[in-house]
C-alpha positions in Angstrom: -34.9 12.9 49.3 -34.6 12.6 45.5 -31.9 10.6 43.8 -29.9 12.0 40.9 -28.4 10.1 38.0 -24.9 11.4 38.5 -25.5 14.8 37.0 -26.2 13.5 33.5 -28.8 15.2 31.3 -32.3 14.4 32.7 -33.7 14.1 29.2 -31.5 11.0 28.6 -32.3 7.7 30.3 -29.8 6.7 32.9 -26.7 5.0 31.6 -27.2 6.4 28.1 -25.0 9.4 28.0 -24.2 10.8 24.6 -21.2 9.0 23.2 -19.0 10.9 20.8 -18.8 9.3 17.4 -15.1 8.3 16.9 -13.4 8.0 13.5 -13.0 4.5 12.4 -10.3 3.3 10.0 -9.8 -0.2 8.7 -7.0 -1.4 6.4 -8.6 -3.6 3.8 -5.4 -4.3 1.7 -1.9 -3.2 0.9 0.1 -3.6 -2.3 3.2 -2.5 -4.2 1.7 -0.8 -7.3 5.1 -0.1 -9.0 8.7 -0.6 -7.9 12.1 -0.3 -9.6 15.6 -0.6 -8.2 18.5 0.4 -10.4 21.9 -0.7 -9.1 23.9 1.8 -11.1 27.2 1.2 -9.2 27.1 -2.5 -10.1 26.2 -1.8 -13.7 29.1 0.7 -14.1 31.5 -1.3 -11.9 31.9 1.7 -9.5 33.2 1.4 -6.0 30.1 1.9 -3.9 31.9 1.3 -0.6 32.0 5.1 0.1 29.7 6.9 2.4 26.6 7.7 0.3 24.5 10.8 0.1 20.9 9.6 0.2 18.0 11.8 -0.9 14.4 10.6 -0.2 11.4 12.3 -1.8 7.8 11.4 -0.7 4.5 12.2 -2.4 1.0 11.2 -1.4 -2.2 10.7 -3.3 -5.7 9.6 -2.2 -8.7 8.6 -4.3 -12.3 7.6 -3.5 -13.1 4.0 -4.5 -16.5 3.0 -5.9 -17.4 1.2 -2.7 -18.9 3.3 0.1 -16.4 4.8 2.6 -13.4 3.2 0.8 -10.3 5.0 -0.4 -7.0 4.2 -2.1 -4.0 6.0 -0.6 -0.7 5.8 -2.5 2.7 6.7 -1.1 5.3 7.4 -3.8 8.9 7.2 -2.9 12.0 8.2 -4.8 15.3 7.3 -3.2 18.6 8.4 -4.8 22.0 7.4 -3.5 25.1 9.2 -4.8 28.7 9.3 -3.8 30.0 12.3 -1.7 32.5 13.5 -4.2 33.2 16.7 -6.0 31.4 15.1 -9.0 28.9 12.8 -7.3 28.3 9.5 -9.0 25.0 7.7 -8.7 25.0 4.5 -6.6 21.4 3.4 -6.8 17.9 4.7 -7.6 14.8 3.2 -6.1 11.3 4.2 -6.9 8.2 2.7 -5.4 4.5 3.3 -5.3 3.0 1.6 -2.3 -0.8 1.6 -1.8 -3.3 0.9 0.8 -7.1 0.4 0.6 -8.8 1.9 3.6 -12.4 2.0 4.9 -12.9 5.2 6.7 -16.0 6.0 8.7 -17.2 8.8 10.9 -14.9 11.5 9.6 -16.4 14.8 8.6 -15.9 15.8 5.0 -13.8 18.8 5.8 -11.4 16.5 7.8 -11.3 13.6 5.3 -8.6 15.0 3.1 -6.1 15.5 5.9 -7.1 12.2 7.5 -6.4 10.3 4.3 -3.0 12.0 3.7 -1.8 11.9 7.4 -3.3 9.0 9.3 -3.4 6.4 6.4 0.3 6.9 5.4 1.2 6.4 9.1 -0.3 3.0 8.9 1.5 2.1 5.6 4.9 3.5 6.6 6.3 0.5 8.6 5.7 -1.8 5.6 7.3 0.7 3.2 10.3 1.0 5.5 10.7 -2.8 5.6 10.5 -3.2 1.8 13.1 -0.4 1.3 15.4 -2.1 3.8 15.0 -5.5 2.1 15.5 -4.2 -1.4 18.6 -2.2 -0.6 20.1 -5.2 1.3 19.2 -7.6 -1.6 20.9 -5.1 -4.0 24.2 -5.5 -2.2 24.2 -2.5 0.1 23.7 -2.1 3.8 19.9 -2.1 4.6 18.5 1.4 4.3 16.3 2.0 7.3 14.2 5.1 6.5 13.9 7.8 9.2 10.3 8.4 10.4 8.3 10.7 8.3 6.3 13.5 9.8 3.2 13.2 7.6 1.5 16.2 9.2 4.4 18.4 8.2 4.4 16.9 4.8 0.7 17.6 4.4 1.2 21.2 5.5 4.1 21.6 3.0 2.0 20.2 0.1 -0.9 22.6 1.0 1.6 25.6 1.1 3.0 24.5 -2.3 -0.5 24.3 -3.8 -1.5 27.7 -2.3 1.7 29.3 -3.8 1.0 27.8 -7.2 -2.6 29.0 -7.3 -2.8 32.6 -8.7 -4.6 35.0 -6.5 -7.5 37.1 -7.8 -6.8 40.7 -8.2 -9.0 43.0 -6.0 -11.5 45.0 -8.0 
């Protein structure tokens, strides 16, 4: 009677089945690159106690660093709060560029762009949410707790916008 090694490939030694190479991401650092908070209601002595209309815009950018397998990922937020009146009045404006330095390994080149603009911002978002909450609270308003952002949908939307902006070649 012959023994088998559990059905694994006979060319590989026992106990050394091929392991898939998994992507590896490490956050090396995080930082606020730029931030401003304009408390317009306080400057103009407006009554900001009304229910606000809040608009949040998010943009993402990623760049290769000089060090091997390292990338900067920047999340740009623009948050505008206005009164809900026939003629809306601005309450506050917050703009922030929040960055992360990531070491990314074992990601195929064709998957690197979506990885940097989907997975890396997911890692940064809880910190961005906390900063926005603290700044709005410190500005004299109830803390603004940002809703979760679907970074996959945001990435697809940005790809569609780029595709629409790129002129198509005419068929010859």
